[in-house]
C-alpha positions in Angstrom: 0.0 0.0 0.0 1.4 3.4 -1.0 0.9 6.3 1.3 0.5 10.1 0.7 1.0 9.9 -3.0 0.8 12.6 -5.6 -2.5 13.2 -7.3 -1.3 12.4 -10.8 0.3 9.1 -9.6 -2.9 8.2 -7.9 -4.9 8.8 -11.1 -2.5 6.7 -13.1 -2.5 3.9 -10.5 -6.3 3.7 -10.5 -6.4 3.7 -14.4 -4.0 0.8 -14.5 -6.2 -1.2 -12.1 -9.4 -0.7 -14.1 -11.1 -3.8 -15.4 -12.2 -4.1 -19.0 -15.6 -2.6 -19.8 -17.7 -3.6 -22.8 -19.7 -1.2 -25.0 -23.4 -1.3 -24.7 -26.3 -1.4 -27.2 -29.1 0.8 -25.9 -32.4 1.9 -27.2 -32.2 5.3 -29.0 -34.9 6.7 -26.6 -32.6 6.0 -23.7 -29.3 7.2 -25.3 -29.3 10.9 -24.4 -26.2 11.8 -22.5 -24.3 8.7 -23.7 -21.3 8.6 -25.9 -21.2 6.8 -29.3 -18.8 3.9 -29.5 -18.8 3.8 -33.4 -19.4 6.0 -36.4 -23.0 6.1 -37.6 -23.8 6.5 -41.3 -27.1 7.1 -42.9 -28.7 3.9 -44.0 -31.1 5.8 -46.4 -31.8 9.1 -47.9 -33.6 11.8 -45.9 -36.2 12.6 -47.1 -36.5 9.1 -48.5 -38.6 10.3 -51.4 -39.1 13.4 -53.5 -41.6 15.6 -51.5 -43.3 18.9 -51.6 -42.1 21.6 -49.3 -45.4 23.5 -49.5 -49.1 23.3 -50.1 -49.9 23.7 -53.8 -50.0 21.6 -57.0 -47.5 19.2 -58.5 -47.1 19.9 -62.2 -44.8 19.4 -65.2 -42.8 22.7 -65.5 -43.2 22.6 -69.3 -47.0 22.8 -68.9 -46.6 26.2 -67.1 -44.7 27.9 -69.9 -46.0 31.5 -70.4 -48.3 31.3 -67.4 -48.9 34.5 -65.5 -51.6 36.4 -63.6 -52.8 37.9 -66.9 -52.4 34.7 -68.9 -53.1 31.7 -66.6 -52.7 28.1 -67.8 -55.5 25.6 -66.9 -54.6 22.1 -65.9 -56.8 19.1 -65.0 -56.6 17.9 -61.3 -56.2 14.1 -61.4 -55.3 13.3 -57.8 -54.9 14.7 -54.3 -51.9 13.9 -52.0 -51.4 14.4 -48.3 -48.3 13.7 -46.2 -48.2 9.9 -45.6 -50.0 9.1 -48.9 -48.4 6.9 -51.6 -49.0 8.3 -55.1 -50.5 6.0 -57.6 -51.4 8.3 -60.5 -48.7 9.5 -62.9 -48.9 13.1 -63.9 -49.2 13.5 -67.7 -49.3 16.4 -70.1 -51.9 19.0 -69.0 -52.4 17.4 -65.6 -51.7 18.4 -62.0 -52.0 16.9 -58.5 -53.3 18.7 -55.5 -50.4 18.3 -53.0 -49.8 19.2 -49.3 -46.6 19.9 -47.5 -44.6 16.7 -46.9 -46.5 14.7 -49.5 -44.5 12.6 -52.0 -44.4 14.2 -55.5 -46.0 11.9 -58.0 -44.2 10.4 -61.0 -44.2 12.8 -64.0 -44.2 16.0 -62.0 -41.0 18.0 -61.7 -42.1 21.1 -59.8 -44.7 22.4 -57.4 -46.6 25.7 -57.6 -47.7 27.2 -54.3 -51.4 27.5 -54.0 -51.3 31.3 -53.5 -50.3 31.5 -57.2 -53.4 29.5 -58.4 -57.1 29.4 -58.5 -58.8 26.0 -58.5 -62.0 24.1 -58.2 -62.6 20.3 -57.8 -61.6 19.6 -61.4 -59.2 22.2 -62.7 -56.5 24.6 -61.5 -55.4 27.8 -63.1 -51.6 28.3 -62.9 -50.5 32.0 -62.6 -46.8 31.7 -62.8 -44.2 30.0 -65.0 -42.1 27.3 -63.2 -38.7 25.9 -63.8 -38.0 22.1 -63.4 -37.1 21.4 -59.7 -38.8 24.6 -58.4 -40.4 24.0 -55.0 -39.2 20.4 -55.2 -37.4 18.7 -52.3 -35.6 15.7 -53.8 -34.8 12.5 -52.0 -31.6 13.0 -50.0 -31.9 16.8 -50.0 -31.3 16.8 -46.2 -29.1 13.7 -45.7 -27.7 11.3 -48.4 -27.5 7.6 -47.9 -24.0 6.7 -46.6 -23.3 10.1 -45.2 -21.6 10.3 -41.8 -24.2 11.4 -39.3 -22.4 11.1 -36.0 -18.7 10.3 -35.3 -17.5 7.9 -32.7 -17.1 9.8 -29.4 -20.2 12.0 -30.0 -22.1 13.0 -26.9 -25.7 12.3 -27.8 -28.1 15.1 -27.3 -31.6 15.8 -28.6 -30.5 17.0 -32.1 -28.5 13.7 -32.6 -31.5 11.6 -31.4 -33.7 13.4 -33.9 -31.4 12.8 -36.8 -30.9 9.1 -35.9 -34.6 8.6 -35.4 -35.2 10.0 -38.9 -33.1 7.1 -40.2 -35.3 4.6 -38.3 -32.4 3.6 -36.0 -33.9 2.0 -32.9 -30.6 1.3 -31.1 -27.1 2.7 -30.9 -23.8 1.3 -29.6 -22.5 3.5 -26.8 -19.5 3.5 -24.4 -20.1 1.9 -21.0 -22.0 3.6 -18.2 -20.2 2.8 -14.9 -22.5 1.5 -12.2 -21.7 3.1 -8.8 -22.9 2.6 -5.2 -22.5 5.2 -2.5 -22.0 4.7 1.2 -22.0 7.7 3.5 -20.6 6.9 7.0 -20.8 8.7 10.3 -22.7 8.2 13.6 -23.4 11.9 13.5 -25.4 11.7 10.2 -29.2 12.1 10.1 -31.4 11.8 7.0 -33.0 14.9 5.4 -36.6 15.3 6.4 -36.1 14.2 10.1 -36.1 16.5 13.0 -32.4 17.3 13.7 -31.3 15.9 17.1 -28.5 17.4 19.3 -25.0 16.6 18.0 -26.3 15.5 14.6 -25.9 16.9 11.1 -27.8 16.2 8.0 -26.4 13.8 5.5 -25.4 16.3 2.7 -22.6 14.1 1.3 -25.0 11.6 -0.1 -26.9 14.2 -2.1 -23.7 15.9 -3.2 -21.8 12.8 -4.3 -24.8 11.0 -5.9 -25.6 14.0 -7.9 -22.0 14.6 -8.9 -21.8 11.0 -10.1 -24.8 11.4 -12.3 -23.4 14.7 -13.7 -20.3 13.0 -14.9 -22.2 10.1 -16.6 -22.3 7.3 -13.9 -25.4 5.3 -12.9 -26.0 5.3 -9.1 -27.4 1.9 -8.4 -27.5 2.0 -4.6 -27.1 4.5 -1.8 -26.8 3.8 1.9 -25.6 5.2 5.2 -23.8 3.5 8.1 -22.8 4.5 11.6 -19.1 4.2 12.7 -19.2 0.6 13.9 -17.1 -2.1 12.3 -19.8 -4.8 12.1 -22.3 -2.4 10.5 -19.7 -1.0 8.1 -18.6 -4.5 7.1 -22.2 -5.5 6.4 -22.9 -2.4 4.3 -19.7 -2.9 2.3 -20.5 -6.6 1.7 -23.9 -5.6 0.5 -22.9 -2.8 -1.8 -19.7 -4.1 -3.4 -21.2 -7.1 -5.4 -22.7 -5.8 -8.7 -21.0 -2.4 -8.5 -18.3 -1.3 -10.8 -17.3 1.3 -8.2 -18.1 2.1 -4.6 -17.7 5.7 -3.3 -17.7 6.1 0.5 -17.4 9.2 2.5 -16.1 9.5 6.0 -14.0 7.2 8.2 -10.7 7.5 6.3 -8.5 9.6 8.5 -6.7 8.7 11.7 -9.3 9.0 14.5 -10.6 6.2 16.6 -13.8 6.0 14.5 -12.1 6.2 11.2 -12.6 2.5 10.4 -13.0 2.2 6.6 -9.4 1.3 5.9 -9.3 -1.3 8.7 -12.5 -2.9 7.6 -11.5 -3.1 4.0 -8.2 -4.8 4.9 -10.0 -7.3 7.1 -12.4 -8.1 4.1 -9.3 -8.8 2.0 -9.3 -5.7 -0.2 -6.2 -4.8 -2.2 -5.4 -1.3 -1.0 -3.8 0.8 -3.7 -3.0 3.8 -1.5 -3.9 5.8 1.6 -3.7 9.6 1.6 -3.1 12.0 -1.2 -0.4 14.7 -1.1 -3.0 17.5 -1.4 -5.0 19.7 0.9 -7.9 19.6 1.4 -8.5 15.9 0.8 -5.5 14.2 2.2 -7.5 11.4 3.8 -8.4 9.1 0.9 -8.4 5.3 0.7 -8.4 3.6 -2.7 -8.5 -0.1 -3.4 -10.2 -3.0 -4.9 -12.3 -5.9 -3.6 -13.2 -8.5 -6.2 -13.8 -6.4 -9.4 -15.1 -3.3 -7.6 -12.9 -0.2 -7.3 -13.4 1.6 -4.0 -12.9 5.3 -3.4 -13.0 6.2 0.3 -13.2 10.0 0.5 -13.1 12.4 3.4 -16.3 13.1 5.3 -15.6 16.8 5.3 -17.8 18.1 2.5 -15.3 20.4 0.7 -12.5 17.9 1.0 -14.9 15.2 -0.3 -16.0 17.1 -3.4 -12.4 18.2 -4.1 -11.0 14.6 -4.2 -14.1 13.4 -6.1 -13.5 15.9 -8.9 -9.7 15.4 -9.0 -9.6 11.6 -8.7 -13.0 9.9 -9.2 -14.3 12.1 -12.0 -11.4 11.5 -14.4 -11.5 7.7 -13.7 -15.2 7.5 -14.6 -14.7 9.6 -17.8 -11.9 7.2 -19.0 -14.7 4.6 -19.2 -17.7 6.5 -20.5 -15.9 9.0 -22.8 -17.6 12.1 -21.5 -14.6 14.3 -21.9 -17.0 17.3 -21.9 -17.5 16.6 -18.2 -13.8 16.4 -17.3 -11.5 18.9 -15.7 -9.4 21.1 -17.9 -6.0 22.5 -16.8 -5.7 26.2 -17.6 -3.8 29.3 -16.5 -5.4 32.4 -14.9 -4.6 35.6 -13.2 -5.3 35.6 -9.4 -7.3 38.8 -8.4 -7.6 37.9 -4.7 -5.2 37.3 -1.8 -4.2 34.1 -0.1 -1.9 34.9 2.8 -0.8 31.4 3.8 2.3 29.5 2.8 1.7 26.0 1.4 3.9 23.3 2.8 1.5 20.8 1.1 0.1 21.2 -2.4 -3.3 23.0 -2.0 -6.4 22.9 -4.1 -8.2 26.2 -3.4 -11.9 26.4 -4.3 -12.3 29.4 -6.6 -14.4 31.1 -9.4 -12.8 31.7 -12.8 -14.1 34.1 -15.5 -13.0 34.3 -19.1 -12.2 37.8 -20.4 -10.7 39.2 -23.6 -7.3 39.2 -21.8 -7.6 35.7 -20.5 -8.9 34.0 -17.3 -9.2 35.8 -14.0 -9.8 33.9 -10.8 -10.7 34.7 -7.3 -11.4 32.6 -4.2 -14.9 31.2 -3.5 -16.9 33.1 -0.9 -16.3 31.8 2.6 -13.2 30.2 4.2 -11.2 27.4 2.7 -11.5 24.9 5.6 -12.3 21.3 4.5 -15.5 21.0 6.5 -17.4 23.9 5.0 -20.1 23.7 2.3 -20.7 27.4 1.3 -17.6 27.6 -0.9 -19.0 24.8 -3.1 -21.8 27.2 -4.2 -19.5 29.4 -6.3 -16.7 27.0 -7.1 -16.1 26.3 -10.8 -12.4 25.6 -10.5 -9.6 24.6 -8.2 -6.5 26.7 -7.9 -3.5 24.4 -7.9 -0.9 25.8 -5.4 2.4 23.7 -5.5 3.9 22.5 -2.3 6.5 24.9 -0.9 4.7 28.0 -2.3 4.7 31.3 -0.4 1.4 33.3 0.0 -0.3 34.1 -3.3 -0.7 37.8 -4.1 -3.1 39.5 -6.4 -1.8 39.6 -10.0 0.0 36.3 -9.8 -0.4 33.7 -12.6 -1.8 30.5 -11.3 -2.8 27.1 -12.7 -6.4 25.9 -12.3 -8.4 22.8 -12.8 -11.5 24.1 -14.5 -14.8 22.3 -13.9 -17.2 21.6 -16.7 -19.5 24.4 -18.0 -22.5 23.0 -16.0 -21.0 24.5 -12.9 -20.7 28.0 -14.3 
């Protein structure tokens, strides 16, 4: 078991320990937010037939030669077509078909005149404009041609993609895996939301924060439980949650106190422990290991420390599997416009808010203090300022490196 390792080494170690995940075939209706595992090409034209883009009459353009308001041309109406109809009557010389938007253009017709340029009764239509072949005519494949690349491998599927794929009649798509994760929040002090708060207790905020964070970065939360700080109960909860989970995220019980029991219980259960403690602050207390095929992340119970190590360690691990790079952190530079008057013997991750300007990123500390047990700073945190170990206090105007969170947190 490694101890107090660097963040980057921890991420690499976990990545090396990941099991192989298989791509999934899912129903198109359930594919929003998933990432395509292969290119998708159009199996047919869209539209699949020549169709009218407006209400009017399908005609042969040559039959409208010389037609105008002053000298209309009269044609015989031989059929009427609505969207969804299948034309059976070919249009011959001197003939027209009444046609509605989206209806297939019948054989023989090569243009459509809008109804506003005509007068008609049940038998005949007067054409008041000369048409060119192909005028007001949407040919098969006008929108999408058969064989055209619709969506590339790695595309994050959203409503426009689903609309296009559905127009091709595709009922299923092959997507990258969706990791299945269980959550265990630990602590004898925890009380569930909705109950009257008892003396010495706090509400279980970590469950809501971590479960939601997991969903935001593309994981499927399959179970969520809470446990008090007692070895037998922790062992029972872990034994229940680990089977069937790709990952287990726990909060609390990973530091050095008498009731910090997660590491001890995992070792007694035979887990392989990859490392204990990260060389960052907040979030030093972290346990990471594996039992059977389940990767376990034991995070701090302190809310700010918990969310910091989740974003820096758990998030990139999940995204390696599901391909949601849009939801990953980005390393950028920014100008610090605040003051942080502490030296940093340990590498720090300061919760902060970054804004893009014409001159580049500017960043300031989140409102509230930077202690690991506070929640308020998570409300206006869209990045972490990475302060290297051994750094002096950070003054306004200094250039800093940041880990920028996805746009959804802006």
